[in-house]
C-alpha positions as CSV (number, residue, x, y, z in Angstrom):
1,M,-7.3,-135.4,165.5
2,T,-9.2,-138.5,166.5
3,A,-11.8,-140.1,164.3
4,A,-14.5,-139.1,166.8
5,L,-13.5,-135.5,166.9
6,E,-13.1,-135.4,163.1
7,S,-16.7,-136.7,162.6
8,V,-18.0,-133.8,164.8
9,S,-15.8,-131.3,163.1
10,V,-16.9,-132.3,159.6
11,Y,-20.6,-132.3,160.8
12,R,-20.3,-128.8,162.2
13,E,-18.6,-127.4,159.1
14,L,-21.2,-128.8,156.7
15,E,-24.1,-127.7,159.0
16,S,-22.6,-124.2,159.0
17,D,-22.5,-124.1,155.2
18,L,-26.2,-125.2,155.0
19,T,-27.5,-122.8,157.7
20,G,-25.3,-119.8,156.9
21,P,-26.7,-116.6,155.4
22,Q,-26.4,-117.9,151.8
23,G,-27.4,-121.5,152.6
24,P,-30.8,-123.2,151.9
25,F,-31.5,-123.4,155.6
26,A,-30.3,-119.9,156.6
27,L,-31.2,-118.9,160.2
28,T,-32.7,-115.7,161.5
29,T,-33.9,-114.7,165.0
30,L,-37.3,-113.8,166.5
31,D,-38.1,-112.2,169.8
32,V,-40.3,-114.6,171.9
33,A,-41.2,-113.5,175.5
34,G,-38.3,-111.2,175.6
35,E,-35.8,-113.8,174.5
36,S,-34.1,-114.4,171.1
37,M,-35.2,-117.6,169.3
38,R,-33.4,-118.9,166.2
39,V,-35.6,-120.1,163.4
40,Y,-35.2,-121.1,159.8
41,R,-35.6,-118.0,157.6
42,D,-37.6,-119.8,155.0
43,T,-39.9,-121.8,157.2
44,P,-43.2,-122.4,155.5
45,G,-46.2,-120.5,156.8
46,S,-48.4,-123.5,157.5
47,L,-48.7,-127.3,157.2
48,D,-51.1,-126.7,154.3
49,D,-48.5,-124.7,152.4
50,V,-46.1,-127.6,152.8
51,L,-48.6,-130.3,151.7
52,R,-49.8,-128.3,148.7
53,G,-46.2,-127.7,147.6
54,L,-45.4,-131.4,147.8
55,T,-48.6,-132.2,145.8
56,D,-47.6,-129.8,143.1
57,A,-44.0,-131.1,143.0
58,Y,-44.9,-134.9,143.0
59,A,-48.5,-135.0,141.7
60,D,-48.1,-138.2,139.7
61,S,-45.8,-140.0,142.1
62,T,-47.1,-142.7,144.5
63,L,-47.7,-141.4,148.0
64,L,-49.3,-144.4,149.7
65,I,-49.9,-148.1,149.2
66,E,-52.7,-149.8,151.1
67,E,-53.8,-153.3,150.6
68,G,-51.9,-153.4,147.3
69,V,-53.6,-150.3,145.9
70,E,-51.4,-147.3,145.0
71,Y,-52.5,-143.7,145.5
72,T,-50.6,-140.7,144.0
73,Y,-50.1,-137.4,145.7
74,R,-52.8,-136.0,143.4
75,D,-55.2,-138.8,144.3
76,V,-54.8,-138.1,148.0
77,A,-54.9,-134.3,147.6
78,E,-58.1,-134.5,145.6
79,L,-59.8,-136.6,148.3
80,A,-58.5,-134.2,150.9
81,E,-59.9,-131.2,149.1
82,R,-63.3,-132.8,148.8
83,L,-63.3,-133.7,152.5
84,A,-62.2,-130.2,153.4
85,G,-65.1,-128.8,151.3
86,A,-67.5,-131.1,153.2
87,L,-66.1,-130.1,156.6
88,G,-66.9,-126.5,155.7
89,A,-70.3,-127.0,154.1
90,E,-71.7,-129.6,156.5
91,Y,-70.0,-128.7,159.8
92,R,-69.0,-125.1,159.2
93,V,-65.4,-125.9,160.2
94,E,-63.3,-122.7,160.3
95,A,-59.7,-121.9,160.9
96,G,-58.7,-122.6,164.5
97,Q,-61.6,-125.0,165.2
98,R,-60.8,-128.5,166.2
99,V,-61.5,-131.7,164.2
100,G,-60.7,-135.0,165.8
101,V,-59.2,-138.1,164.2
102,I,-59.2,-141.5,165.8
103,M,-58.5,-144.6,163.6
104,R,-55.8,-147.1,162.7
105,N,-53.3,-146.1,160.0
106,Q,-54.9,-146.0,156.7
107,L,-55.6,-143.8,153.6
108,A,-58.4,-142.0,155.3
109,F,-56.1,-140.8,158.1
110,V,-53.7,-139.1,155.7
111,V,-56.7,-137.6,153.8
112,S,-58.1,-136.3,157.0
113,L,-54.8,-134.7,158.1
114,M,-54.5,-132.9,154.7
115,A,-58.2,-131.8,154.7
116,I,-58.0,-130.4,158.2
117,A,-54.8,-128.5,157.3
118,R,-56.5,-127.1,154.2
119,R,-59.3,-125.6,156.4
120,G,-56.7,-124.1,158.8
121,A,-58.3,-126.2,161.5
122,V,-56.6,-128.1,164.3
123,A,-56.2,-131.8,163.8
124,V,-56.7,-133.5,167.2
125,L,-55.1,-136.9,167.0
126,F,-56.6,-139.3,169.6
127,N,-54.8,-142.4,170.8
128,S,-56.8,-145.2,169.3
129,R,-55.5,-147.8,171.8
130,E,-57.1,-146.3,174.8
131,T,-60.2,-147.5,176.7
132,P,-63.7,-146.0,176.0
133,G,-63.4,-144.0,179.2
134,Q,-60.1,-142.5,178.3
135,I,-61.2,-141.8,174.7
136,G,-64.3,-140.2,175.9
137,A,-62.4,-138.0,178.4
138,A,-60.0,-136.9,175.6
139,V,-62.8,-136.2,173.1
140,S,-64.6,-134.2,175.8
141,D,-61.5,-132.2,176.7
142,A,-60.8,-131.3,173.0
143,S,-64.3,-129.9,172.2
144,C,-64.1,-131.0,168.6
145,V,-66.6,-129.8,166.0
146,V,-66.6,-133.3,164.6
147,V,-64.5,-136.5,165.0
148,I,-63.5,-138.6,162.0
149,A,-63.2,-142.3,163.1
150,D,-63.0,-145.8,161.8
151,G,-65.9,-148.0,162.7
152,A,-64.3,-149.7,165.7
153,R,-63.3,-146.4,167.3
154,A,-66.6,-144.7,166.5
155,A,-68.2,-147.5,168.6
156,L,-65.7,-146.7,171.4
157,V,-66.6,-143.0,171.3
158,R,-70.3,-143.9,171.6
159,E,-69.5,-146.4,174.4
160,S,-67.9,-143.6,176.3
161,D,-71.3,-141.7,176.4
162,V,-69.8,-138.6,174.8
163,L,-72.3,-137.4,172.2
164,A,-69.8,-136.2,169.6
165,E,-70.6,-135.6,165.9
166,L,-69.0,-138.4,164.0
167,I,-67.8,-139.1,160.5
168,V,-67.4,-142.8,160.2
169,V,-64.9,-144.3,157.7
170,D,-66.0,-147.9,157.6
171,G,-68.6,-150.2,159.1
172,E,-72.1,-149.4,160.3
173,L,-73.1,-145.9,161.6
174,P,-73.5,-145.9,165.3
175,T,-76.4,-144.3,167.1
176,G,-76.4,-140.6,167.5
177,P,-75.2,-137.9,165.1
178,A,-73.0,-139.6,162.5
179,R,-72.3,-139.4,158.8
180,D,-70.7,-141.7,156.3
181,Y,-67.1,-140.7,155.3
182,A,-67.3,-141.9,151.7
183,G,-70.6,-140.1,151.1
184,L,-69.2,-136.8,152.5
185,V,-66.1,-137.0,150.4
186,A,-68.1,-137.8,147.3
187,S,-70.4,-134.8,147.9
188,G,-67.6,-132.3,148.9
189,S,-66.8,-129.3,146.8
190,V,-63.3,-129.2,145.2
191,S,-60.6,-126.6,145.9
192,P,-61.7,-124.8,149.0
193,E,-59.6,-121.6,149.5
194,P,-56.7,-122.1,151.9
195,A,-57.5,-120.7,155.3
196,A,-55.4,-117.8,156.7
197,V,-53.4,-118.9,159.7
198,T,-50.3,-117.5,161.5
199,A,-47.1,-119.2,162.7
200,D,-48.5,-119.2,166.2
201,S,-51.9,-120.7,165.2
202,P,-52.5,-124.2,166.6
203,C,-51.9,-126.9,164.1
204,L,-52.0,-130.3,165.9
205,I,-53.0,-131.6,169.3
206,L,-51.5,-135.0,170.3
207,F,-52.1,-136.7,173.5
208,T,-49.6,-138.0,176.1
209,S,-50.3,-139.9,179.2
210,G,-51.3,-138.0,182.4
211,T,-50.5,-138.9,185.9
212,S,-54.1,-139.3,186.9
213,G,-55.1,-141.5,183.9
214,R,-56.5,-138.5,182.0
215,S,-54.4,-137.8,178.9
216,K,-53.0,-134.4,178.3
217,G,-53.3,-132.7,174.9
218,V,-50.1,-131.3,173.6
219,V,-50.8,-128.2,171.5
220,L,-48.3,-127.8,168.6
221,T,-48.4,-124.7,166.5
222,Q,-47.9,-124.2,162.7
223,R,-44.4,-123.0,163.5
224,N,-43.7,-126.1,165.6
225,V,-44.8,-128.4,162.8
226,C,-43.2,-126.5,159.9
227,T,-39.9,-126.3,161.9
228,M,-40.0,-130.0,162.3
229,I,-40.4,-130.4,158.5
230,M,-37.5,-128.1,157.9
231,N,-35.4,-130.2,160.3
232,L,-36.3,-133.3,158.3
233,R,-35.2,-131.6,155.1
234,L,-32.0,-130.4,156.7
235,I,-31.2,-134.0,158.0
236,K,-31.6,-135.3,154.5
237,E,-29.3,-132.6,153.0
238,M,-26.7,-133.2,155.8
239,N,-26.6,-136.9,154.9
240,I,-26.0,-136.0,151.3
241,A,-23.3,-133.4,152.2
242,V,-21.5,-135.8,154.6
243,N,-21.5,-138.7,152.1
244,A,-20.5,-136.4,149.2
245,R,-17.5,-135.3,151.3
246,K,-16.7,-138.9,152.3
247,Y,-16.8,-140.3,148.8
248,G,-15.3,-137.2,147.0
249,M,-18.4,-136.4,145.0
250,E,-20.4,-133.3,144.3
251,A,-23.6,-133.1,146.4
252,D,-25.8,-132.5,143.4
253,A,-24.4,-135.6,141.7
254,L,-25.0,-137.7,144.7
255,R,-28.5,-136.3,145.2
256,D,-29.4,-137.3,141.6
257,L,-28.3,-140.9,142.3
258,M,-30.4,-141.2,145.4
259,P,-33.8,-142.9,145.1
260,K,-36.9,-141.3,146.6
261,L,-37.5,-142.5,150.1
262,S,-40.0,-145.3,150.7
263,A,-41.0,-146.5,154.1
264,L,-43.0,-149.1,156.0
265,L,-45.4,-147.1,158.2
266,I,-45.3,-148.8,161.5
267,F,-45.7,-146.0,164.1
268,P,-49.4,-144.9,164.5
269,L,-50.0,-141.5,163.0
270,F,-51.3,-140.2,166.3
271,H,-47.7,-140.3,167.5
272,T,-45.1,-137.7,166.5
273,S,-42.9,-140.7,165.4
274,G,-45.7,-141.7,162.9
275,L,-46.0,-138.2,161.6
276,V,-42.3,-137.9,161.2
277,S,-42.1,-141.2,159.3
278,L,-44.9,-140.0,156.9
279,L,-43.5,-136.4,156.4
280,T,-39.9,-137.6,156.1
281,T,-41.0,-139.7,153.1
282,M,-43.2,-137.1,151.6
283,T,-40.5,-134.4,151.7
284,S,-38.5,-136.5,149.2
285,G,-41.5,-137.3,147.0
286,G,-41.5,-140.9,148.3
287,F,-44.2,-143.3,149.4
288,V,-45.3,-145.2,152.5
289,V,-46.8,-148.7,152.7
290,I,-49.5,-149.3,155.3
291,L,-49.0,-152.3,157.5
292,R,-52.3,-152.9,159.4
293,R,-50.8,-155.2,162.1
294,W,-47.2,-155.7,163.0
295,N,-45.9,-159.0,161.8
296,P,-42.2,-159.5,161.0
297,A,-42.8,-162.0,158.2
298,A,-45.4,-159.7,156.6
299,A,-43.0,-156.7,157.0
300,I,-40.1,-158.5,155.3
301,E,-42.4,-159.5,152.4
302,M,-43.5,-155.8,151.9
303,I,-39.9,-154.5,152.2
304,S,-38.9,-157.0,149.5
305,R,-41.9,-156.5,147.2
306,H,-41.8,-152.7,147.3
307,K,-38.0,-152.3,147.6
308,L,-38.5,-150.1,150.7
309,A,-35.6,-147.9,151.8
310,M,-36.5,-146.9,155.3
311,L,-37.8,-148.6,158.5
312,A,-38.5,-146.7,161.6
313,G,-40.2,-148.3,164.6
314,P,-39.9,-148.9,168.3
315,P,-36.9,-151.0,169.3
316,M,-39.3,-153.9,169.8
317,V,-40.2,-153.9,166.1
318,I,-36.5,-153.7,165.0
319,T,-35.7,-156.5,167.4
320,D,-38.5,-158.7,166.1
321,L,-37.3,-158.1,162.5
322,L,-33.7,-159.1,163.3
323,S,-34.8,-162.1,165.3
324,V,-36.3,-163.9,162.3
325,N,-33.0,-163.6,160.4
326,P,-34.4,-162.0,157.2
327,P,-32.8,-163.3,154.0
328,P,-30.3,-160.6,152.9
329,E,-31.8,-160.3,149.5
330,A,-35.3,-159.6,150.9
331,V,-34.1,-156.5,152.9
332,A,-31.2,-155.4,150.6
333,S,-33.2,-152.2,149.7
334,L,-33.1,-150.9,153.3
335,V,-30.7,-147.9,153.5
336,N,-31.8,-146.6,156.9
337,I,-33.1,-148.3,160.1
338,S,-34.2,-146.0,162.9
339,P,-35.2,-147.3,166.3
340,A,-37.3,-144.6,167.9
341,G,-40.1,-143.8,170.3
342,Q,-38.1,-145.0,173.4
343,A,-34.6,-145.5,174.6
344,T,-32.6,-147.8,172.2
345,P,-31.0,-150.8,173.9
346,P,-27.2,-150.4,173.8
347,D,-26.7,-153.5,171.7
348,L,-29.4,-152.9,169.2
349,V,-27.5,-150.6,166.9
350,A,-24.6,-153.1,166.8
351,R,-27.1,-155.9,166.0
352,I,-28.6,-153.9,163.1
353,G,-25.0,-153.5,161.7
354,A,-24.3,-157.2,162.1
355,V,-27.5,-158.4,160.4
356,L,-27.9,-155.6,157.9
357,P,-24.5,-154.1,157.3
358,S,-25.5,-152.1,154.3
359,A,-28.2,-150.2,156.1
360,G,-27.5,-146.9,157.8
361,R,-28.5,-146.5,161.4
362,S,-29.8,-143.4,163.1
363,V,-30.9,-142.5,166.6
364,G,-32.3,-139.4,168.3
365,W,-33.8,-137.8,171.3
366,G,-37.1,-136.0,171.6
367,M,-40.7,-136.1,172.8
368,T,-44.2,-135.1,171.8
369,E,-43.8,-131.7,173.6
370,A,-40.8,-131.0,171.3
371,T,-42.6,-132.0,168.0
372,G,-40.4,-135.0,167.6
373,S,-36.6,-135.0,167.7
374,I,-34.4,-132.3,169.3
375,C,-31.3,-134.1,168.1
376,T,-30.3,-136.9,165.8
377,A,-27.2,-138.9,165.0
378,G,-26.4,-141.3,162.2
379,G,-23.6,-142.6,159.9
380,D,-20.0,-141.9,160.9
381,L,-21.1,-139.5,163.7
382,L,-23.1,-142.3,165.4
383,A,-20.3,-144.8,164.8
384,A,-17.8,-142.5,166.5
385,H,-20.2,-141.7,169.4
386,P,-22.5,-144.8,169.7
387,D,-23.9,-143.7,173.1
388,S,-24.8,-140.2,172.0
389,S,-28.2,-139.0,170.8
390,G,-26.4,-136.6,168.5
391,P,-25.9,-132.8,168.1
392,V,-28.8,-130.4,168.8
393,S,-30.8,-129.1,166.0
394,P,-29.4,-125.7,164.9
395,V,-32.6,-123.9,165.9
396,M,-32.7,-125.5,169.4
397,D,-30.9,-124.9,172.6
398,V,-30.3,-127.5,175.2
399,R,-28.9,-127.0,178.7
400,V,-28.2,-129.2,181.7
401,V,-29.5,-128.1,185.1
402,D,-28.2,-129.7,188.3
403,P,-30.4,-130.5,191.4
404,A,-29.5,-127.1,192.9
405,G,-30.8,-125.3,189.8
406,S,-27.4,-124.3,188.4
407,I,-26.3,-124.8,184.9
408,A,-24.1,-127.9,184.8
409,P,-20.7,-128.0,183.0
410,P,-20.0,-130.4,180.1
411,G,-19.9,-134.0,181.3
412,A,-22.0,-133.3,184.4
413,I,-25.4,-135.1,184.6
414,G,-28.6,-133.1,185.3
415,E,-32.0,-132.5,183.9
416,L,-32.0,-131.8,180.1
417,Q,-33.9,-128.6,179.3
418,A,-34.7,-127.4,175.8
419,R,-36.0,-124.2,174.1
420,G,-36.7,-123.2,170.6
421,P,-39.3,-123.3,167.8
422,L,-40.0,-127.0,168.3
423,I,-41.3,-126.6,171.8
424,M,-45.1,-126.9,172.3
425,A,-47.4,-124.0,173.0
426,G,-48.6,-125.9,176.1
427,Y,-51.0,-128.5,177.4
428,L,-54.6,-128.1,176.3
429,D,-56.6,-126.1,178.9
430,R,-54.1,-127.0,181.6
431,P,-52.3,-123.8,182.5
432,E,-51.0,-125.0,185.8
433,E,-49.5,-128.2,184.3
434,T,-48.0,-126.1,181.5
435,T,-46.5,-123.6,183.9
436,A,-45.0,-126.5,185.9
437,V,-42.9,-127.8,182.9
438,F,-41.5,-124.5,181.9
439,D,-38.7,-122.3,183.4
440,G,-39.3,-119.2,181.4
441,T,-39.0,-120.4,177.8
442,W,-37.0,-123.5,178.8
443,Y,-39.0,-126.8,178.7
444,R,-38.1,-129.2,181.5
445,T,-37.9,-132.5,179.7
446,G,-37.8,-134.7,182.7
447,D,-34.8,-136.6,181.1
448,L,-31.4,-136.8,182.8
449,G,-28.3,-136.5,180.7
450,Y,-25.3,-134.4,179.9
451,L,-23.6,-132.5,177.1
452,D,-20.1,-133.3,176.2
453,D,-17.4,-130.9,175.1
454,N,-18.6,-131.2,171.5
455,G,-22.2,-130.3,172.3
456,L,-23.4,-133.8,171.8
457,V,-26.4,-134.9,173.9
458,F,-26.2,-138.0,176.1
459,V,-29.4,-139.2,177.7
460,V,-28.8,-141.5,180.7
461,D,-32.1,-141.8,182.7
462,R,-35.5,-140.3,183.2
463,K,-36.4,-138.0,186.0
464,K,-40.1,-138.5,185.3
465,D,-41.6,-141.7,186.8
466,I,-42.7,-143.3,183.6
467,V,-42.4,-146.6,181.8
468,I,-41.9,-146.7,178.0
469,S,-43.2,-150.0,176.7
470,A,-43.3,-150.7,172.9
471,G,-43.0,-147.0,172.3
472,E,-46.0,-146.1,174.6
473,N,-45.5,-143.8,177.6
474,I,-47.1,-145.1,180.8
475,Y,-47.1,-142.9,183.9
476,C,-46.5,-145.0,187.0
477,A,-48.8,-142.7,188.9
478,E,-51.8,-143.3,186.6
479,V,-51.5,-147.1,187.2
480,E,-51.1,-146.5,191.0
481,Y,-54.1,-144.1,190.9
482,A,-56.2,-146.8,189.2
483,L,-55.3,-149.4,191.8
484,M,-55.7,-147.1,194.9
485,A,-59.1,-145.8,193.6
486,S,-60.5,-149.4,194.0
487,G,-60.2,-149.0,197.8
488,L,-58.7,-152.5,198.0
489,F,-55.0,-151.6,198.6
490,A,-53.2,-150.1,201.5
491,E,-50.0,-149.5,199.5
492,V,-49.1,-149.5,195.8
493,A,-45.8,-149.0,194.0
494,V,-45.6,-149.2,190.2
495,F,-42.3,-149.1,188.2
496,G,-40.8,-150.4,185.0
497,V,-38.2,-153.2,184.5
498,P,-36.1,-153.8,181.4
499,H,-37.5,-156.2,178.8
500,E,-35.5,-157.4,175.8
501,R,-38.4,-157.0,173.3
502,L,-40.7,-154.3,174.7
503,G,-38.0,-152.1,176.2
504,E,-39.7,-152.1,179.6
505,T,-42.7,-153.7,181.2
506,V,-44.9,-152.6,184.2
507,V,-44.6,-154.1,187.6
508,A,-46.9,-153.4,190.5
509,V,-46.0,-154.2,194.2
510,V,-49.1,-154.1,196.4
511,N,-50.2,-154.5,199.9
512,T,-53.9,-155.2,200.3
513,H,-56.1,-154.0,203.2
514,D,-56.2,-156.4,206.1
515,G,-54.1,-159.0,204.2
516,R,-57.0,-159.7,201.8
517,E,-56.0,-162.4,199.4
518,M,-55.9,-161.6,195.7
519,T,-54.4,-163.0,192.5
520,T,-52.3,-161.3,189.9
521,A,-55.3,-161.6,187.5
522,D,-57.5,-159.8,190.1
523,V,-55.1,-156.9,190.2
524,Q,-54.8,-156.8,186.4
525,D,-58.6,-156.8,186.0
526,I,-58.8,-153.7,188.3
527,V,-56.4,-151.8,186.1
528,R,-58.2,-153.1,183.0
529,E,-61.4,-151.4,184.1
530,T,-60.1,-147.9,183.6
531,L,-56.8,-148.1,181.6
532,A,-55.7,-149.4,178.2
533,E,-54.4,-152.9,177.9
534,Y,-50.8,-151.9,177.3
535,K,-50.8,-150.2,180.8
536,I,-51.7,-153.3,182.7
537,P,-48.9,-154.7,184.9
538,T,-47.4,-157.8,183.5
539,D,-46.2,-158.8,187.0
540,V,-47.8,-158.2,190.4
541,V,-45.9,-158.8,193.7
542,F,-47.8,-159.0,196.9
543,G,-45.8,-157.3,199.7
544,R,-44.8,-159.2,202.8
545,G,-44.8,-156.1,205.0
546,P,-44.9,-152.3,204.8
547,L,-43.2,-150.8,201.8
548,P,-40.1,-148.7,202.6
549,R,-40.7,-144.9,203.1
550,N,-38.7,-141.8,203.8
551,A,-39.2,-139.4,206.7
552,T,-42.0,-137.6,204.9
553,G,-43.9,-140.9,204.3
554,K,-43.1,-141.2,200.6
555,I,-42.6,-144.7,199.3
556,L,-38.9,-145.2,198.3
557,K,-39.6,-146.7,194.9
558,R,-35.9,-147.2,194.2
559,K,-35.6,-149.6,197.2
560,V,-38.8,-151.4,196.1
561,R,-37.3,-151.8,192.6
562,E,-34.0,-153.0,194.0
563,A,-35.8,-155.6,196.2
564,Y,-37.8,-156.8,193.2
565,S,-34.6,-157.2,191.1
566,A,-32.6,-158.9,193.8
């Protein structure tokens, strides 16, 4: 048996032990829309159940460090209970109602998440990097009872002309209905009763880019989120089981030797990747360190000072860190580095191994609509299959569908489709768009790939016309829409090109009406009027003739991209 096959065989054997009838992650089945769905038998009932359990287990352990100040699980939970009490007393927030959060990563963000969960309400996590117009549209779509915002984002909400109730974390209160966060927390009652929710109750709404420039709210249920947490726990136990087998140890003995996880929180908490980073750490009783602005030198200093064990971030962040050649002793505590949020450049995993040989590496494949990762790979499994995204979660199914709509055999490329308890309930108030991405209970991911004979997932391309730059999804159509809406262009084609640091950058090829002369800055300013800064094309090409089209008049973007790259 080859090393590659042996690594898969060992993984499957250990996973079977953990998910078998007597295992801690035993599986059972539910009937959903007439189809059988595998779930973890002991999945918690709600996010609040999980958070209260972690607080009870790790009350006096550090949960978060911000600006050098440490906060324990008990500290954060007490603040959350008071905020939950204030949300009920002052805003009459009840189970199922929506409470918005828009701010940079900070203590108040974590407190807000826990408080909203305590009330059984739905945490609506807005992208804080968007323009006032996009923020206003998202806030309007979400119909929140109240929005908790830092001072800078509260000003953006007001600038959007949406008259939302605001709780402001810092800075001056804006005009309109607004209350001070610190005052509310201080006045809130302690220990509100946990709200009654079901597994199918909405838990989180996160936003993903839309083709017209208006973001779509992805509705995740309590079951979605709690299944994701069970997956994180299973991944941890699988790592222990694999290494115990590898080194001839008992799993319990190895578990006792392992330190609690600690991580530098890089991903914004309005991303699933940010929530996964936080919850991965919390499920082991560990802590996160808030880094307000990405800076590789500052990151290395924090890793060294706090002996951090885990670093997860977009490939851009990992590349930046490696590029400054960190002193080995400064990053010796790192035991896992996970590029995430977008496709990992083929050479990055190898570079991590060369610069930080003692740190484990892991990769995965997922999306917001799947509550994070559908599959993951690390350790010997990743070493044996470096191009794979790993085996599918035991509660998920993945199939490959060819262009004719038939199920593709192993090794054949087609659209990857997934189903299971991680898949979203749908897009907020967008039934037609929800219907369009489902085939029965199968979610059409828009990613192209294949399954090998061992059931490992390999992602090779994207079917959807999007650019992923520094971990942010940018729909080409929304940039094209912004340009065409100006009335200045006869033709526009937007696409992504590879970039060593950012993963991809946006390119726009344009033809103006009547040959009107414009500069790159002119085109960028037009996009800047309606879209966020990270969506602005970094390069603009002015066409020297009509763009190539097919028989139906559709621009052949592949040929435009090829001409640009030539």
